[in-house]
C-alpha positions, 0 to 999 in steps of 0.5 A: 605919300598916300593920306589913307588909313587902311587897317591891315588886319592879321586875322588869323595869328598862327598863320602871321609871318613877322620878322622871324617868326616860323611859320613851317608847320601846319598852323592848327599844330602851333603854340597858340597867342593865348600860350604866348601871352603870358610867358613870351610875348612880353620878351619879344617887341616882334610878338608884342606888335601881332598881339596889338594887331590882333586887338584891332578886331575890337573896332567896327567891320563888315564881318559876321561871327565875330566877338565883336558884331557887324557894323552893318546891321545897324541899318536894318535896326534903324529908320533907314533900312531893313534886316531881312535875314535878322542877322545879329538879331537886328530885328529885336529892336524894330519890334521892341523886343529887346530886354537883358535877357533877349539881347541884340548887337551886344557888345559888353563882354568881348568889349571888356575882353579887349580891355583887359588885353589892352591893360595887359599890354599897359602893365607889360610894355615898359619892361619890353626890349625894343625900339622906343619909337615902336613901343610908342606908336604900339602903346598909342595903338592900344590906347586908341582900342582901349578908348574905342571900347569904352566910347562904343560901351558908354554909347550903347549902354551909357556909364560902364565900369572903368577898369584900367588893371588886369584882375587876378583870381587872387584880387576880392575886389572884382565887382565894381559899380558903374561910373557915371557918363561924364566920367567915362567920357572924360576918361576916353577923351584924356586917353585920346589926348595921349593916344594923339601925343604917341601916334604919328600922322601916317605910315609907309610900307606894310604899316599903311592902315594903322592907328594914326593921330588923325583916327584919335582925333576923329573918335574925340570928336565922335565922342565929344559930340555925342556928349554935348547932344540931348541925350547926354547934355539935357541942360545944353552945356554949352562948355560941352558944345565948345569940346566937341567944336574943338575937337573937330577943328583940331583935326580939320586944321590938321590938313591931312584929309580932304573932301574925296573930288571924284564920283561920289560913290567912289568914296567907298570903294577906292580904298587910297583916297584922302577923305578916309581917315580909319577904315577896317579891311580883309581880304577877299580869301575866305577860308572854309574852316574859319567860315567865322570870319566873314566879309561877304558885303557884295552877297549880304547886299546884292540882288538875288538876280545877281545871286545876292542875298538882300540881307540889308536893303534901304528903307522907303523912308531913307528913300523918300529923305533924298531931296529932288536935285533943286534941294527941295523935298519930294513933298514940298511945293515947286520940287518937280517931284513926278510919282509917276517917276519918282527917281527922276532928278534926285539928289546925285548921292542917291544914284550912288546909294540906292538901287531902285527899279531901273537903275543901271547895275552889273550890265542890265537894269535892276527889276524890282517890278513884280515879276523882274529878275530881282523881285520876290516872284524872280526865278532866280533864288527868288527867297534871296530877293529884297522885300522893300523893293530896293538894294543898297548900291553904296559900297557894291563893288561891280569890279568884283563878282557876288560870290559866297565863296570869294567874299569881297574886298571892301574897306569898312569906313569907321571915320572920314572927313565928311562926318568930322564936317558934320560934326563941327556943323552941328556942334557950331549950331550948338554954340549958336554960331549959324554961319560956320554951321551952314558952310561946313554943311555946304562943304559937304553939298558942294563936293564935286559929283555931288553940288546940291544947293546950298542950305540957307536954313536958320535957327531949329530949321538949320538944326534940321537941316544938318540932322537931314544932311547926316541922314543922307550923307551917313547912310548905310554907315552905322550912324543913323542908329545912334544919331536918333538916340542922341538926339533924343528923336527916336520916339518918333523916327523908330516907332513908324512902319516900315514902307517899301515899294510895290512896282506893278509893269503893264504889257505896254511898260507903264509903272505904278507904285504903292508903298506897302507896309513891310513891317510894324516898328516899335520904340520904347523909352527904354531902348535909348539904351541898351540893357545891361545883359543879365549875364552880366548883372548876375555876376557883378552885384553893383551894377545898375541896370538902365531904366525901363528894364 
């Protein structure tokens, strides 16, 4: 049985045919789910399942234009990348412009909409007739989804109001204060324990892709690691590190997942692989009427010379963080780094993650040198050229065309085992167990097709090595933005100018490299957290604003 969790999302509920629900009429003329929700859904287990399917949209994905922002711009809002077209207003973070009235990647209102739907489910599911096993599983899924919403709210805003009931117009107590961060995380962990008990290890047939026991364990691992980190654990409470360690270990010991053993880059393209715990997938069909439901990752990250948009691109900082194959940083003595050939002999993950000048791609070398096919001076859609001189290779599927009208079909990975190993390594370090911490970092580095030298560091150097490994292994996956905040190092990492590469090619073919500033960047202490939106502060006078806003 395949152990992949690849979310099968029904995007347009009106066209879902599910166990006897007719689709004979034009879907635009059909009764909407909102019409079903109060009078019909809770009388039919099949409609309940359709209702639950629709709430998977609370989870992170590639799509733009949904209520929940795409996960992809998080890269451009951090030191690892650049968001060329400012989707989701990512540049507001780079420029230090985020305020309660000038928001970027705000999720407050949409998450509380999903939370209300979850609360509606919990208040009605017991009365629905149907298979008790299905009801239990659906309860586990909705418990997970509500826990995800509260986790993501807390990692952005800190403590938020914990609401577990459905408010009606007759209620007068709908204005509630914020719970503490600790209360929110305790709630998330307790809810995930319930979900773990209710969810299966895996699925078969059309149910492959639904939330599993392992997914709930993975979210618990991530949530408790955040809770143990310096931003949220300034006293270095060892009990928090122990909880984070236990949560990661519980998932590791489940024995369901394993590190991918093939070519590293295929982790992000092979949907059914044993490393993935939870991923979000939509199909590659683009419906012009519902163009807001976009899935065009090949287009977003593709170079202009291939008719891509270069909307998200790596920074020179990230490129420089990839070690040499011998395990040394490029600036270290003995690394063998050659400034005239800066991309030679690097960590194999560099070649799987980064499109750099000369890299083979879609039948020809990628050309970002001045005047190259993929440069700002190109005759091919040069307005879409990467201004930093690099493009993503991670997630780029060469088997699919770069075509905005066709979209693409990658799954967005939410949890995979490598993250859990690194979670465990960090928690073990926090507990002083350096041998175990090194062991699990090295599991990630030792995998086939990577095979980087083992880390032998200790003390504070080991912590830096763990943090560095996350920066490389998890790049472009939505982690860096939050990692530098929870580690309390963002005042350093995010306030540095964003650099790119400028490559001149001589008539004889010799290349010269320089590294110009592309964007000046700022970071303020306030931006360790998101601001509570003014629109919400105006509605709920019991809310208090985050410091610095």
